[in-house]
C-alpha positions in Angstrom: -26.3 -77.0 258.8 -26.9 -79.4 255.9 -28.2 -78.5 252.5 -29.6 -80.6 249.7 -27.9 -80.1 246.3 -27.7 -81.8 242.9 -24.8 -84.0 242.3 -24.3 -84.3 238.6 -20.9 -86.0 238.7 -21.8 -89.5 239.9 -18.8 -91.3 238.5 -17.5 -93.9 240.8 -20.8 -94.5 242.6 -21.8 -98.1 242.5 -25.5 -98.4 241.6 -26.5 -101.1 244.0 -30.1 -102.0 243.8 -30.4 -101.4 240.1 -28.7 -104.7 239.6 -31.2 -106.2 242.0 -34.1 -104.9 239.9 -32.7 -105.8 236.5 -33.5 -109.5 236.7 -37.1 -108.4 237.0 -36.7 -106.3 233.9 -34.5 -108.7 231.9 -34.8 -109.6 228.2 -34.2 -106.3 226.4 -31.5 -105.3 223.9 -29.1 -102.6 225.0 -29.7 -99.0 224.2 -27.9 -97.6 221.1 -24.4 -96.3 221.2 -24.6 -94.4 224.5 -21.4 -93.9 226.3 -21.4 -94.1 230.1 -20.7 -90.8 231.8 -22.2 -88.6 229.2 -24.0 -85.6 230.8 -27.4 -84.2 229.7 -28.1 -81.2 231.9 -28.6 -82.6 235.4 -28.6 -86.2 234.3 -25.8 -88.6 233.5 -25.7 -91.8 231.5 -24.7 -95.0 233.2 -24.5 -98.5 231.8 -24.4 -101.9 233.5 -24.1 -105.4 232.3 -26.2 -107.7 234.4 -25.8 -111.5 234.5 -27.6 -112.0 231.2 -24.7 -110.2 229.5 -27.0 -107.6 227.8 -25.8 -104.1 228.6 -28.4 -101.6 229.7 -27.9 -97.8 229.8 -30.0 -95.3 231.7 -30.1 -91.7 232.9 -29.4 -91.1 236.6 -29.6 -88.2 238.9 -28.4 -88.3 242.5 -29.5 -86.0 245.4 -27.2 -85.7 248.4 -27.1 -84.1 251.8 -23.8 -82.3 252.4 -22.3 -81.8 255.8 -20.5 -78.5 255.4 -18.4 -79.0 258.5 -17.0 -82.4 257.5 -17.3 -81.7 253.8 -18.8 -85.1 253.2 -21.8 -85.8 251.0 -24.3 -88.6 251.7 -26.6 -89.9 249.0 -30.2 -89.7 250.0 -31.8 -90.4 246.7 -30.9 -91.7 243.3 -33.3 -91.6 240.4 -32.7 -93.5 237.1 -34.9 -93.7 234.0 -34.4 -95.7 230.9 -35.9 -98.1 228.4 -35.0 -101.4 230.1 -38.4 -103.0 230.6 -38.9 -106.4 228.8 -41.0 -104.7 226.2 -38.5 -101.9 225.7 -40.7 -99.3 227.4 -39.6 -96.8 230.0 -39.0 -97.6 233.7 -38.0 -95.4 236.6 -36.0 -96.9 239.4 -35.3 -95.0 242.6 -33.0 -95.8 245.5 -34.6 -94.1 248.5 -33.0 -93.7 252.0 -33.4 -96.3 254.7 -35.9 -95.3 257.3 -38.8 -94.7 254.9 -42.3 -96.0 255.9 -42.8 -98.7 253.3 -46.5 -98.9 254.2 -47.1 -95.3 253.2 -45.5 -95.9 249.7 -43.5 -93.5 247.6 -44.6 -91.5 244.6 -43.3 -89.5 241.6 -45.1 -86.3 240.9 -44.3 -84.4 237.6 -45.0 -80.7 237.9 -48.4 -80.4 239.6 -49.7 -83.7 238.1 -51.2 -86.7 239.8 -48.7 -88.7 241.9 -47.6 -91.9 240.2 -47.0 -94.7 242.8 -43.5 -96.2 243.0 -43.5 -99.9 244.0 -41.0 -100.9 246.6 -39.0 -103.9 245.6 -36.5 -104.4 248.4 -34.4 -102.6 251.0 -30.7 -103.2 251.1 -27.8 -101.8 253.1 -27.6 -99.0 250.4 -31.3 -98.0 250.6 -34.7 -99.0 249.5 -35.4 -99.8 245.8 -38.7 -98.7 244.2 -39.7 -98.6 240.6 -42.5 -97.6 238.3 -43.3 -98.3 234.6 -43.1 -95.1 232.5 -45.4 -95.3 229.6 -45.1 -92.8 226.7 -47.5 -90.4 228.4 -45.4 -90.3 231.6 -42.2 -89.9 229.6 -43.7 -87.1 227.6 -44.8 -85.4 230.8 -41.3 -85.8 232.2 -39.7 -84.3 229.1 -42.0 -81.3 229.1 -42.0 -80.7 232.8 -40.3 -77.9 234.7 -39.6 -80.3 237.6 -40.6 -83.4 239.5 -40.4 -84.7 243.0 -40.2 -88.0 244.8 -42.4 -88.2 247.9 -41.9 -90.5 250.8 -42.9 -90.6 254.5 -40.2 -91.2 257.1 -41.0 -94.2 259.3 -43.0 -93.0 262.3 -43.6 -89.6 260.7 -46.9 -87.9 260.2 -46.0 -85.9 257.0 -44.5 -86.8 253.7 -41.1 -85.5 252.6 -40.6 -84.4 249.0 -37.2 -84.6 247.2 -37.1 -82.3 244.1 -35.8 -83.8 240.9 -34.5 -81.7 238.1 -35.8 -82.4 234.6 -33.1 -80.3 232.9 -31.5 -82.4 230.2 -33.9 -85.3 230.5 -35.4 -84.8 227.0 -32.0 -85.0 225.2 -30.9 -87.8 227.5 -33.9 -90.0 226.8 -33.6 -89.3 223.1 -30.0 -90.6 223.2 -31.2 -93.8 225.0 -34.1 -94.6 222.8 -33.6 -98.0 221.3 
């Protein structure tokens, strides 16, 4: 039997796909003095330096499926949020599992609010990359929320699947990232 659980210690996981999205988001100064690996509740800071040489830091949370028999965990979803848009505004980047129906789209829902569409960018060996701009209203809703979820539809499926996302620690984490 497999169970989904939070994985807060994501050190050592290469964040493929984010680097693919950063050229689309290039042109912003790095976040303040945020050290990689700092934990804020269920979120952890990560920093990368893309080809333009400007470091970018963001919060990440990873969801995994754990096979209890083999004691191996497989990432099914990684959510990152930070201020790395060209104008310094917030962006959410999600790595979704392969096998999602791209035509059905993906969405972020904060509490019981209206689903915010995530735009698919590309699918790689590591998963499918989608993102959404996060204006101040969306970031405030995320900070104040009790939870969020990412919804996708499996390819050939009739119903959507929702992956819960914890918002514990996102307020302090975003405050630390604010340029």
